[in-house]
N, C-alpha and C positions, 0 to 999 in steps of 0.2 A: 640643702633642702631648705625651702621656705617655711618656717616656723611658726607664723600667725598670718591672719588676713585670709584672703579667698586663697585657696590651694587648689582650686581646678586650676590646670594650667590655659587652656583655651580661654577662659573668664577671666584670670587673671592678666592675659597676655590682650585681651580686647580692652579692658579697663585703662592697661597703661597706655595704650596708642590712642585714647581718645581726645581729642582736641573741644575746645570751645564750642559750645551748640551741637557737637554730635550726639547722636539719640541712641540709646541703650533701652531696648523692652525687656520685661520680664513679665512673664505668662504662666497663666494655669497649663494644665497639660492639653487642654480641648483648641486654646488660640490656635486658628490656621498659619502659619510660618510661611509668609510670599518666596515664592522660588526666587532663588539670586541673591535673599537675606543669611548670612549666616547662622545658622542654628547650634547654638550652645546648648545642648540637651543632656540636662541633671534629672530627669525624672528615672526612678527606680521603681516605682511604686505608687499604687494610691497616697497621697500625703507625703512621700518621700521623696526631695526633701520639700518642705512647704514652703507657700511663696512667700509669707510674710519673713521667716527665716533667710530665706535668699536674697529678698531685698535689702533686711537688716546687713548682712553680710556686705554687700556690694556698696552700701551707703555709707560703710567705714573705711570705703578706699576711692570714693567716685565723688568728686566736688559737683553737687547739684544744685541748677540754678531755676530748673522749673520742673514739674511732675505734670505728667498728661493722663488723665481716666477718663474712661469710657461715663459719659451721663447716668447709666443704667448701674455702675455701680454702687452709689450710694443708695439708690433704691432696693436693689436685691442683695446685696451685701454692704449694707453698711459698715459691719464691725471690720471690714476690709480697708472701705474709706477712712474711716476713725484711725486707724492704726498706720494707714500710709499719712495721714495728716500729722500724726505725733512723729511719726520717725523724721519725715521732713518736715518740722514746724519751722516757719518763717519763709520758706520755699515756695515760689510761686504755683499756681496750681491752675490748670486748664480742664477744664470738662468739655468732652465733644462725644457725639453718638457714635455708638460702638461700631456701627460700618466704617465712620471717616476714622475711628481709632486703628482698626485692621488695616486700610489702606497708608495710614502713616506709620505703619511696621515695614512697611517697603522702604523707608528713609533711613530706619536704623543700622548701626553698623552690625547688630547682631540681636537675635531673638533668643532670650533665655529662657527654655522651657524647665517648669518646675514639676511635681508630680501632685500639683494643687489639683482638687477636683471641686472648689468653690466658682460658681458661675460668676463671671467678671472679674476675678482677681488675676488683673492686668493691669501693668503700669509701663509707661515709658517716662526714662528717666534724662533729663537733656543736660549735657554735662557745661560746668561754669569752668571758672578759672578761679587757682588761689591766690592769685596776686592782686 
């Protein structure tokens, strides 16, 4: 039995299989997940698990070189953007329109769906290398 880190088997497997520049999206409960993209559905009920706690757990295991946010996040849910910038201090940040963000999710290895009900609580994590 794995005793620490991400315990969810599909999520742990996805992270372990990622290479340089692969993307993983972490989403609120309402983000549409494109057909053909792996869905890792963690949502149990409203707020469980939360977006930020899920992102924080993933950040402990995935080397992230860039995060991608919807431009709307900072305006509508500034506390979400502030927390992401703190979790990923020193990491490159791109802000794109939400419609473009949804399209870019098609390029992700998976979309992790949380129980978050905060608008625009979504991020794409681009994998870096540890060497």
